[in-house]
VMD Tcl script that builds the backbone (N, CA, C; Angstrom):
set m [mol new atoms 453]
animate dup $m
set s [atomselect $m all]
$s set {name element resname resid chain x y z} {
  {N N MET 1 A 0.902 -1.178 0.052}
  {CA C MET 1 A -0.004 -0.076 -0.080}
  {C C MET 1 A 0.838 1.167 -0.002}
  {N N SER 2 A 0.550 2.240 -0.822}
  {CA C SER 2 A 1.362 3.337 -0.914}
  {C C SER 2 A 0.950 4.260 0.372}
  {N N TRP 3 A 1.717 5.331 0.573}
  {CA C TRP 3 A 1.620 6.233 1.784}
  {C C TRP 3 A 0.307 6.940 1.360}
  {N N SER 4 A 0.025 7.429 0.161}
  {CA C SER 4 A -1.220 8.090 -0.281}
  {C C SER 4 A -2.368 7.436 0.048}
  {N N GLN 5 A -2.193 5.955 -0.335}
  {CA C GLN 5 A -3.498 5.063 -0.138}
  {C C GLN 5 A -3.587 4.989 1.481}
  {N N LYS 6 A -2.503 4.853 2.367}
  {CA C LYS 6 A -2.634 4.831 3.838}
  {C C LYS 6 A -3.450 5.967 4.301}
  {N N LEU 7 A -2.965 7.246 3.786}
  {CA C LEU 7 A -3.608 8.483 4.112}
  {C C LEU 7 A -5.023 8.346 3.884}
  {N N ALA 8 A -5.547 7.929 2.686}
  {CA C ALA 8 A -6.911 7.961 2.407}
  {C C ALA 8 A -7.644 6.825 3.252}
  {N N GLU 9 A -6.937 5.651 3.655}
  {CA C GLU 9 A -7.481 4.726 4.454}
  {C C GLU 9 A -7.766 5.338 5.841}
  {N N LEU 10 A -6.802 6.208 6.298}
  {CA C LEU 10 A -7.060 6.789 7.683}
  {C C LEU 10 A -8.009 8.009 7.612}
  {N N GLY 11 A -8.300 8.404 6.500}
  {CA C GLY 11 A -9.280 9.571 6.330}
  {C C GLY 11 A -8.608 10.881 6.523}
  {N N ILE 12 A -7.334 10.950 6.158}
  {CA C ILE 12 A -6.560 12.023 6.373}
  {C C ILE 12 A -6.370 12.801 5.064}
  {N N GLN 13 A -6.582 13.917 4.942}
  {CA C GLN 13 A -6.318 14.703 3.806}
  {C C GLN 13 A -5.309 15.857 4.136}
  {N N LEU 14 A -4.299 15.836 3.418}
  {CA C LEU 14 A -3.072 16.906 3.525}
  {C C LEU 14 A -3.787 18.153 3.378}
  {N N PRO 15 A -3.281 19.096 4.182}
  {CA C PRO 15 A -3.610 20.602 4.081}
  {C C PRO 15 A -2.875 21.221 2.881}
  {N N THR 16 A -3.075 22.355 2.623}
  {CA C THR 16 A -2.260 23.381 1.773}
  {C C THR 16 A -1.121 23.544 2.590}
  {N N VAL 17 A -0.060 23.570 1.895}
  {CA C VAL 17 A 1.316 23.916 2.558}
  {C C VAL 17 A 1.152 25.442 3.132}
  {N N ALA 18 A 1.684 25.307 4.433}
  {CA C ALA 18 A 1.642 26.705 5.259}
  {C C ALA 18 A 2.540 27.666 4.614}
  {N N ALA 19 A 2.275 28.762 4.362}
  {CA C ALA 19 A 3.212 29.892 3.909}
  {C C ALA 19 A 4.147 30.222 4.981}
  {N N PRO 20 A 5.490 30.390 4.537}
  {CA C PRO 20 A 6.509 30.769 5.478}
  {C C PRO 20 A 6.146 32.010 6.175}
  {N N VAL 21 A 6.572 32.109 7.367}
  {CA C VAL 21 A 6.358 33.604 8.023}
  {C C VAL 21 A 7.566 34.280 8.085}
  {N N ALA 22 A 8.755 33.959 7.310}
  {CA C ALA 22 A 10.003 34.740 7.503}
  {C C ALA 22 A 10.658 34.232 6.036}
  {N N ALA 23 A 11.850 34.609 5.999}
  {CA C ALA 23 A 12.647 34.322 4.810}
  {C C ALA 23 A 13.354 32.792 4.833}
  {N N TYR 24 A 12.534 31.969 4.409}
  {CA C TYR 24 A 12.916 30.471 4.342}
  {C C TYR 24 A 11.727 29.791 3.476}
  {N N VAL 25 A 12.118 28.600 3.050}
  {CA C VAL 25 A 11.140 27.844 2.205}
  {C C VAL 25 A 10.535 26.732 3.071}
  {N N PRO 26 A 9.461 26.003 2.826}
  {CA C PRO 26 A 8.729 25.169 3.611}
  {C C PRO 26 A 9.731 23.741 3.807}
  {N N ALA 27 A 10.321 23.533 2.705}
  {CA C ALA 27 A 11.145 22.231 2.587}
  {C C ALA 27 A 12.146 22.375 1.545}
  {N N VAL 28 A 13.229 21.589 1.896}
  {CA C VAL 28 A 14.447 21.464 0.947}
  {C C VAL 28 A 14.880 19.978 0.766}
  {N N GLN 29 A 15.170 19.638 -0.361}
  {CA C GLN 29 A 15.727 18.345 -0.549}
  {C C GLN 29 A 17.291 18.418 -0.833}
  {N N SER 30 A 17.982 17.619 -0.027}
  {CA C SER 30 A 19.449 17.568 -0.091}
  {C C SER 30 A 19.732 16.030 -0.337}
  {N N GLY 31 A 20.305 15.535 -1.324}
  {CA C GLY 31 A 20.399 14.196 -1.656}
  {C C GLY 31 A 19.189 13.444 -1.376}
  {N N SER 32 A 19.222 12.362 -0.389}
  {CA C SER 32 A 18.145 11.450 -0.189}
  {C C SER 32 A 17.247 11.970 0.992}
  {N N HIS 33 A 17.551 13.296 1.543}
  {CA C HIS 33 A 16.700 13.711 2.618}
  {C C HIS 33 A 15.864 14.836 2.206}
  {N N VAL 34 A 14.816 15.093 2.778}
  {CA C VAL 34 A 14.026 16.248 2.745}
  {C C VAL 34 A 14.042 16.905 4.158}
  {N N TYR 35 A 14.453 18.082 4.261}
  {CA C TYR 35 A 14.509 18.865 5.573}
  {C C TYR 35 A 12.965 19.744 5.580}
  {N N VAL 36 A 12.224 19.533 6.515}
  {CA C VAL 36 A 11.021 20.429 6.582}
  {C C VAL 36 A 11.340 21.381 7.571}
  {N N SER 37 A 11.082 22.759 7.289}
  {CA C SER 37 A 11.244 23.899 8.251}
  {C C SER 37 A 10.180 23.581 9.369}
  {N N GLY 38 A 10.539 24.255 10.522}
  {CA C GLY 38 A 9.563 24.259 11.470}
  {C C GLY 38 A 8.164 24.634 11.191}
  {N N GLN 39 A 7.166 23.876 11.386}
  {CA C GLN 39 A 5.777 23.929 11.196}
  {C C GLN 39 A 5.045 24.425 12.309}
  {N N LEU 40 A 4.285 25.402 12.242}
  {CA C LEU 40 A 3.252 25.853 13.173}
  {C C LEU 40 A 1.994 25.125 13.021}
  {N N PRO 41 A 1.114 25.233 14.070}
  {CA C PRO 41 A -0.295 24.604 13.882}
  {C C PRO 41 A -1.254 25.473 13.145}
  {N N PHE 42 A -0.892 25.691 11.766}
  {CA C PHE 42 A -1.718 26.406 10.879}
  {C C PHE 42 A -2.838 25.697 10.432}
  {N N ILE 43 A -4.038 26.024 10.386}
  {CA C ILE 43 A -5.382 25.421 9.801}
  {C C ILE 43 A -5.776 26.461 8.882}
  {N N GLU 44 A -5.893 25.994 7.621}
  {CA C GLU 44 A -6.433 26.970 6.493}
  {C C GLU 44 A -5.691 28.349 6.649}
  {N N GLY 45 A -4.489 28.420 6.800}
  {CA C GLY 45 A -3.874 29.801 6.676}
  {C C GLY 45 A -3.671 30.599 8.005}
  {N N ALA 46 A -4.547 30.148 9.023}
  {CA C ALA 46 A -4.637 30.629 10.363}
  {C C ALA 46 A -4.105 29.958 11.591}
  {N N LEU 47 A -3.341 30.620 12.262}
  {CA C LEU 47 A -2.707 29.826 13.508}
  {C C LEU 47 A -3.821 29.365 14.500}
  {N N ALA 48 A -3.840 28.155 14.708}
  {CA C ALA 48 A -4.966 27.466 15.341}
  {C C ALA 48 A -5.105 28.041 16.881}
  {N N ALA 49 A -3.908 28.409 17.392}
  {CA C ALA 49 A -3.971 28.790 18.852}
  {C C ALA 49 A -2.833 29.681 19.163}
  {N N THR 50 A -2.793 30.441 20.240}
  {CA C THR 50 A -1.560 31.027 20.822}
  {C C THR 50 A -1.595 30.787 22.310}
  {N N GLY 51 A -0.433 30.794 22.884}
  {CA C GLY 51 A -0.411 30.763 24.227}
  {C C GLY 51 A 0.622 29.587 24.687}
  {N N LYS 52 A 0.706 29.412 25.945}
  {CA C LYS 52 A 1.773 28.470 26.598}
  {C C LYS 52 A 1.071 27.215 27.086}
  {N N VAL 53 A 1.750 26.070 26.743}
  {CA C VAL 53 A 1.329 24.774 27.026}
  {C C VAL 53 A 1.608 24.483 28.589}
  {N N GLY 54 A 0.389 24.155 29.304}
  {CA C GLY 54 A 0.530 24.169 30.827}
  {C C GLY 54 A 0.141 25.537 31.417}
  {N N GLY 55 A -0.316 26.424 30.428}
  {CA C GLY 55 A -0.956 27.651 30.943}
  {C C GLY 55 A -2.215 27.828 30.210}
  {N N GLU 56 A -2.448 28.523 29.186}
  {CA C GLU 56 A -3.518 28.796 28.369}
  {C C GLU 56 A -4.021 27.622 27.568}
  {N N ILE 57 A -3.015 26.853 27.261}
  {CA C ILE 57 A -3.178 25.573 26.389}
  {C C ILE 57 A -2.897 24.451 27.214}
  {N N SER 58 A -4.076 23.494 27.303}
  {CA C SER 58 A -3.941 22.282 27.931}
  {C C SER 58 A -2.893 21.297 27.207}
  {N N PRO 59 A -2.327 20.475 27.980}
  {CA C PRO 59 A -1.383 19.481 27.471}
  {C C PRO 59 A -2.028 18.666 26.430}
  {N N GLU 60 A -3.383 18.195 26.497}
  {CA C GLU 60 A -4.019 17.529 25.304}
  {C C GLU 60 A -4.219 18.424 24.190}
  {N N GLU 61 A -4.647 19.661 24.245}
  {CA C GLU 61 A -4.739 20.648 23.095}
  {C C GLU 61 A -3.324 20.686 22.590}
  {N N GLY 62 A -2.232 20.930 23.340}
  {CA C GLY 62 A -0.797 20.992 22.816}
  {C C GLY 62 A -0.601 19.838 21.939}
  {N N LYS 63 A -1.082 18.599 22.477}
  {CA C LYS 63 A -0.657 17.415 21.656}
  {C C LYS 63 A -1.518 17.369 20.225}
  {N N ALA 64 A -2.720 17.795 20.366}
  {CA C ALA 64 A -3.527 18.110 19.220}
  {C C ALA 64 A -2.686 19.137 18.126}
  {N N HIS 65 A -2.256 20.081 18.682}
  {CA C HIS 65 A -1.602 21.202 17.817}
  {C C HIS 65 A -0.249 20.602 17.253}
  {N N ALA 66 A 0.575 19.577 18.031}
  {CA C ALA 66 A 1.605 18.966 17.475}
  {C C ALA 66 A 1.204 18.100 16.251}
  {N N ARG 67 A 0.085 17.434 16.428}
  {CA C ARG 67 A -0.416 16.578 15.235}
  {C C ARG 67 A -0.566 17.596 14.041}
  {N N THR 68 A -1.325 18.641 14.250}
  {CA C THR 68 A -1.548 19.709 13.212}
  {C C THR 68 A -0.101 20.048 12.580}
  {N N CYS 69 A 0.820 20.289 13.377}
  {CA C CYS 69 A 2.129 20.597 12.854}
  {C C CYS 69 A 2.698 19.473 12.067}
  {N N ALA 70 A 2.423 18.289 12.307}
  {CA C ALA 70 A 2.984 17.006 11.758}
  {C C ALA 70 A 2.201 17.029 10.316}
  {N N LEU 71 A 0.902 17.257 10.246}
  {CA C LEU 71 A 0.206 17.288 9.077}
  {C C LEU 71 A 0.649 18.223 8.171}
  {N N ASN 72 A 1.128 19.402 8.583}
  {CA C ASN 72 A 1.622 20.590 7.931}
  {C C ASN 72 A 3.141 20.073 7.330}
  {N N ALA 73 A 3.791 19.358 8.172}
  {CA C ALA 73 A 4.998 18.993 7.608}
  {C C ALA 73 A 4.852 17.944 6.471}
  {N N LEU 74 A 3.863 16.938 6.640}
  {CA C LEU 74 A 3.615 15.985 5.495}
  {C C LEU 74 A 3.278 16.864 4.249}
  {N N ALA 75 A 2.441 17.779 4.452}
  {CA C ALA 75 A 1.928 18.541 3.172}
  {C C ALA 75 A 3.191 19.237 2.596}
  {N N ALA 76 A 4.204 19.782 3.426}
  {CA C ALA 76 A 5.426 20.367 2.877}
  {C C ALA 76 A 6.322 19.194 2.144}
  {N N VAL 77 A 6.476 18.038 2.619}
  {CA C VAL 77 A 7.394 16.963 1.977}
  {C C VAL 77 A 6.439 16.546 0.670}
  {N N HIS 78 A 5.250 16.451 0.948}
  {CA C HIS 78 A 4.388 16.119 -0.463}
  {C C HIS 78 A 4.466 17.141 -1.458}
  {N N SER 79 A 4.389 18.438 -1.152}
  {CA C SER 79 A 4.572 19.372 -2.170}
  {C C SER 79 A 5.915 19.365 -2.933}
  {N N LEU 80 A 6.837 18.905 -2.285}
  {CA C LEU 80 A 8.245 18.927 -2.823}
  {C C LEU 80 A 8.576 17.655 -3.688}
  {N N VAL 81 A 8.342 16.612 -3.077}
  {CA C VAL 81 A 8.740 15.206 -3.766}
  {C C VAL 81 A 7.601 14.234 -3.800}
  {N N GLY 82 A 6.424 14.516 -3.371}
  {CA C GLY 82 A 5.384 13.701 -3.243}
  {C C GLY 82 A 5.258 12.732 -2.034}
  {N N ILE 83 A 4.200 12.548 -1.371}
  {CA C ILE 83 A 4.324 11.637 -0.093}
  {C C ILE 83 A 4.649 10.266 -0.310}
  {N N ASP 84 A 4.477 9.611 -1.649}
  {CA C ASP 84 A 4.804 8.325 -1.865}
  {C C ASP 84 A 6.342 8.124 -2.073}
  {N N ALA 85 A 7.141 9.305 -2.083}
  {CA C ALA 85 A 8.588 9.260 -2.284}
  {C C ALA 85 A 9.257 8.924 -0.888}
  {N N VAL 86 A 8.375 9.141 0.244}
  {CA C VAL 86 A 9.000 8.953 1.625}
  {C C VAL 86 A 9.401 7.619 1.727}
  {N N VAL 87 A 10.618 7.340 2.357}
  {CA C VAL 87 A 11.170 6.160 2.804}
  {C C VAL 87 A 11.052 5.916 4.094}
  {N N ARG 88 A 11.314 7.016 4.908}
  {CA C ARG 88 A 11.151 6.884 6.376}
  {C C ARG 88 A 11.236 8.286 6.983}
  {N N VAL 89 A 10.650 8.268 8.183}
  {CA C VAL 89 A 10.889 9.761 9.000}
  {C C VAL 89 A 12.172 9.403 9.719}
  {N N VAL 90 A 13.013 10.317 9.562}
  {CA C VAL 90 A 14.306 10.124 10.286}
  {C C VAL 90 A 14.474 10.578 11.680}
  {N N LYS 91 A 13.974 12.061 11.623}
  {CA C LYS 91 A 14.129 12.946 12.986}
  {C C LYS 91 A 13.073 13.796 12.981}
  {N N VAL 92 A 12.516 14.057 14.155}
  {CA C VAL 92 A 11.539 15.108 14.615}
  {C C VAL 92 A 12.042 15.919 15.541}
  {N N GLY 93 A 11.998 17.138 15.432}
  {CA C GLY 93 A 12.285 18.133 16.408}
  {C C GLY 93 A 10.930 18.878 16.735}
  {N N GLY 94 A 10.655 18.810 18.159}
  {CA C GLY 94 A 9.458 19.430 18.577}
  {C C GLY 94 A 9.845 20.551 19.731}
  {N N PHE 95 A 9.256 21.576 19.558}
  {CA C PHE 95 A 9.427 22.691 20.407}
  {C C PHE 95 A 8.074 23.116 21.035}
  {N N VAL 96 A 7.987 23.224 22.356}
  {CA C VAL 96 A 6.694 23.523 22.989}
  {C C VAL 96 A 6.889 24.784 23.842}
  {N N ALA 97 A 6.122 25.774 23.509}
  {CA C ALA 97 A 6.010 27.018 24.385}
  {C C ALA 97 A 5.525 26.621 25.856}
  {N N ALA 98 A 6.304 26.322 26.789}
  {CA C ALA 98 A 5.879 25.836 28.015}
  {C C ALA 98 A 5.617 27.027 29.008}
  {N N ALA 99 A 4.584 26.902 29.823}
  {CA C ALA 99 A 4.302 27.705 30.974}
  {C C ALA 99 A 5.359 27.131 31.996}
  {N N GLU 100 A 5.724 28.269 32.872}
  {CA C GLU 100 A 6.789 27.791 33.932}
  {C C GLU 100 A 6.391 26.531 34.671}
  {N N GLY 101 A 7.243 25.597 34.919}
  {CA C GLY 101 A 6.971 24.460 35.674}
  {C C GLY 101 A 6.380 23.440 34.823}
  {N N PHE 102 A 6.033 23.540 33.640}
  {CA C PHE 102 A 5.460 22.596 32.702}
  {C C PHE 102 A 6.707 21.722 32.038}
  {N N THR 103 A 6.630 20.314 32.282}
  {CA C THR 103 A 7.583 19.592 31.903}
  {C C THR 103 A 7.301 18.398 31.070}
  {N N ALA 104 A 6.034 18.329 30.769}
  {CA C ALA 104 A 5.507 17.088 30.103}
  {C C ALA 104 A 5.600 17.318 28.486}
  {N N ILE 105 A 6.718 17.901 28.227}
  {CA C ILE 105 A 7.195 18.352 26.645}
  {C C ILE 105 A 7.097 17.078 25.911}
  {N N PRO 106 A 7.760 15.895 26.200}
  {CA C PRO 106 A 7.495 14.782 25.400}
  {C C PRO 106 A 6.109 14.202 24.974}
  {N N ALA 107 A 5.370 14.404 26.027}
  {CA C ALA 107 A 3.904 13.944 25.877}
  {C C ALA 107 A 3.171 14.840 24.842}
  {N N VAL 108 A 3.491 16.099 24.613}
  {CA C VAL 108 A 3.001 17.075 23.732}
  {C C VAL 108 A 3.394 16.669 22.434}
  {N N ILE 109 A 4.708 16.481 22.246}
  {CA C ILE 109 A 5.244 16.191 20.937}
  {C C ILE 109 A 4.934 14.773 20.480}
  {N N ASN 110 A 4.388 13.828 21.320}
  {CA C ASN 110 A 3.778 12.712 20.825}
  {C C ASN 110 A 2.753 12.864 19.763}
  {N N GLY 111 A 2.084 13.881 19.748}
  {CA C GLY 111 A 0.975 14.256 18.780}
  {C C GLY 111 A 1.569 14.085 17.436}
  {N N ALA 112 A 2.807 14.516 17.327}
  {CA C ALA 112 A 3.294 14.504 15.954}
  {C C ALA 112 A 3.967 12.866 15.765}
  {N N SER 113 A 4.574 12.565 16.624}
  {CA C SER 113 A 5.241 11.198 16.726}
  {C C SER 113 A 4.147 10.232 16.266}
  {N N GLU 114 A 3.141 10.129 17.107}
  {CA C GLU 114 A 2.022 9.297 16.776}
  {C C GLU 114 A 1.470 9.314 15.387}
  {N N LEU 115 A 1.202 10.626 14.909}
  {CA C LEU 115 A 0.716 10.654 13.471}
  {C C LEU 115 A 1.641 9.901 12.471}
  {N N PHE 116 A 3.043 10.232 12.626}
  {CA C PHE 116 A 3.909 9.446 11.622}
  {C C PHE 116 A 3.921 8.022 11.770}
  {N N GLY 117 A 3.696 7.626 13.010}
  {CA C GLY 117 A 3.518 6.123 13.161}
  {C C GLY 117 A 2.291 5.581 12.495}
  {N N GLU 118 A 1.215 6.217 12.673}
  {CA C GLU 118 A -0.102 5.793 12.061}
  {C C GLU 118 A -0.041 5.729 10.517}
  {N N VAL 119 A 0.698 6.677 10.029}
  {CA C VAL 119 A 0.740 6.766 8.531}
  {C C VAL 119 A 1.829 5.739 7.917}
  {N N PHE 120 A 2.987 5.821 8.592}
  {CA C PHE 120 A 4.171 5.188 7.827}
  {C C PHE 120 A 4.520 3.841 8.790}
  {N N GLN 121 A 3.762 3.535 9.674}
  {CA C GLN 121 A 4.028 2.430 10.537}
  {C C GLN 121 A 5.481 2.380 10.948}
  {N N ASP 122 A 6.224 1.119 10.714}
  {CA C ASP 122 A 7.602 1.131 11.209}
  {C C ASP 122 A 8.466 2.231 10.510}
  {N N ALA 123 A 8.176 2.477 9.371}
  {CA C ALA 123 A 9.039 3.634 8.766}
  {C C ALA 123 A 8.718 4.982 9.380}
  {N N GLY 124 A 7.652 5.170 10.176}
  {CA C GLY 124 A 7.422 6.258 11.000}
  {C C GLY 124 A 8.151 6.382 12.269}
  {N N ARG 125 A 9.140 5.331 12.795}
  {CA C ARG 125 A 9.750 5.249 13.992}
  {C C ARG 125 A 11.046 6.223 13.684}
  {N N HIS 126 A 11.216 7.068 14.597}
  {CA C HIS 126 A 12.326 8.196 14.249}
  {C C HIS 126 A 12.970 8.637 15.641}
  {N N ALA 127 A 14.169 9.323 15.305}
  {CA C ALA 127 A 14.913 9.865 16.461}
  {C C ALA 127 A 14.025 11.148 16.652}
  {N N ARG 128 A 14.373 11.684 17.938}
  {CA C ARG 128 A 13.451 12.845 18.207}
  {C C ARG 128 A 14.197 13.868 19.404}
  {N N ALA 129 A 13.935 14.957 19.365}
  {CA C ALA 129 A 14.087 15.987 20.248}
  {C C ALA 129 A 13.018 16.642 20.664}
  {N N ALA 130 A 12.645 16.921 21.953}
  {CA C ALA 130 A 11.469 17.519 22.510}
  {C C ALA 130 A 11.984 18.543 23.442}
  {N N VAL 131 A 11.719 19.842 23.166}
  {CA C VAL 131 A 12.491 20.887 23.728}
  {C C VAL 131 A 11.241 21.943 24.316}
  {N N GLY 132 A 11.233 22.226 25.590}
  {CA C GLY 132 A 10.530 23.385 26.196}
  {C C GLY 132 A 11.134 24.674 25.873}
  {N N VAL 133 A 10.451 25.606 25.365}
  {CA C VAL 133 A 11.129 27.061 24.982}
  {C C VAL 133 A 9.998 28.123 25.668}
  {N N ALA 134 A 10.605 29.231 25.727}
  {CA C ALA 134 A 10.006 30.458 26.468}
  {C C ALA 134 A 8.895 30.961 25.462}
  {N N GLU 135 A 9.362 30.981 24.222}
  {CA C GLU 135 A 8.387 31.556 23.265}
  {C C GLU 135 A 8.714 30.896 21.796}
  {N N LEU 136 A 7.535 30.888 21.079}
  {CA C LEU 136 A 7.660 30.549 19.700}
  {C C LEU 136 A 7.249 31.561 18.759}
  {N N PRO 137 A 7.479 31.440 17.347}
  {CA C PRO 137 A 6.977 32.538 16.592}
  {C C PRO 137 A 5.525 32.627 16.561}
  {N N LEU 138 A 4.937 33.923 16.437}
  {CA C LEU 138 A 3.685 34.247 16.326}
  {C C LEU 138 A 2.923 33.892 17.655}
  {N N GLY 139 A 3.659 33.640 18.812}
  {CA C GLY 139 A 2.789 33.064 20.062}
  {C C GLY 139 A 2.429 31.613 20.019}
  {N N ALA 140 A 2.799 30.855 18.880}
  {CA C ALA 140 A 2.339 29.529 18.768}
  {C C ALA 140 A 2.717 28.701 20.044}
  {N N PRO 141 A 1.868 27.604 20.259}
  {CA C PRO 141 A 2.127 26.923 21.398}
  {C C PRO 141 A 3.263 25.769 21.104}
  {N N VAL 142 A 3.314 25.284 19.874}
  {CA C VAL 142 A 3.968 24.173 19.330}
  {C C VAL 142 A 4.507 24.440 17.913}
  {N N GLU 143 A 5.765 23.891 17.851}
  {CA C GLU 143 A 6.377 23.855 16.550}
  {C C GLU 143 A 7.025 22.574 16.391}
  {N N VAL 144 A 6.895 22.029 15.006}
  {CA C VAL 144 A 7.573 20.804 14.627}
  {C C VAL 144 A 8.395 20.953 13.438}
  {N N GLU 145 A 9.612 20.277 13.406}
  {CA C GLU 145 A 10.415 20.164 12.333}
  {C C GLU 145 A 10.900 18.861 12.044}
  {N N VAL 146 A 10.894 18.367 10.806}
  {CA C VAL 146 A 10.997 16.971 10.483}
  {C C VAL 146 A 12.173 16.787 9.290}
  {N N ILE 147 A 12.967 15.649 9.407}
  {CA C ILE 147 A 13.784 15.263 8.460}
  {C C ILE 147 A 13.290 13.839 7.936}
  {N N PHE 148 A 13.010 13.757 6.531}
  {CA C PHE 148 A 12.437 12.503 5.903}
  {C C PHE 148 A 13.544 12.086 4.993}
  {N N GLU 149 A 13.660 10.789 4.882}
  {CA C GLU 149 A 14.422 10.138 3.948}
  {C C GLU 149 A 13.589 9.861 2.751}
  {N N VAL 150 A 13.903 10.065 1.458}
  {CA C VAL 150 A 13.058 9.791 0.208}
  {C C VAL 150 A 14.051 9.170 -0.623}
  {N N GLY 151 A 13.126 8.382 -1.487}
  {CA C GLY 151 A 13.892 7.662 -2.564}
  {C C GLY 151 A 12.984 7.607 -3.925}
}
mol reanalyze $m
mol bondsrecalc $m
mol representation Tube
mol addrep $m
């Protein structure tokens, strides 16, 4: 089964690629890897939420926003090489705007990691960094960057 067929089976439709908010492109291919720039939780061109996880944003909402970021990363890789060219997810970098004292950063970024597992099964297993930060662009609660191997 191709990845595009798997997405259809899961009822997942890829969004339009989120427009960059500064001087960069959504994704770049170098050799057999596609590096996807940090994706914010944009839905139809609008930031889904602002605030800090563990404060204005619940951990569960943060996890859902991480999933949205991952969907946007899939859209970026698809727009560059096509989703069916993905061989595996290599690495995920997750950033969470965390309220003071909030330390469940990995659980929030699981929203992205779990989506990659659903779509790519074993090829979705990846290395990862999950980092809590003071602020993210535009006041977003979560940002996710991804490296894909393609073939």
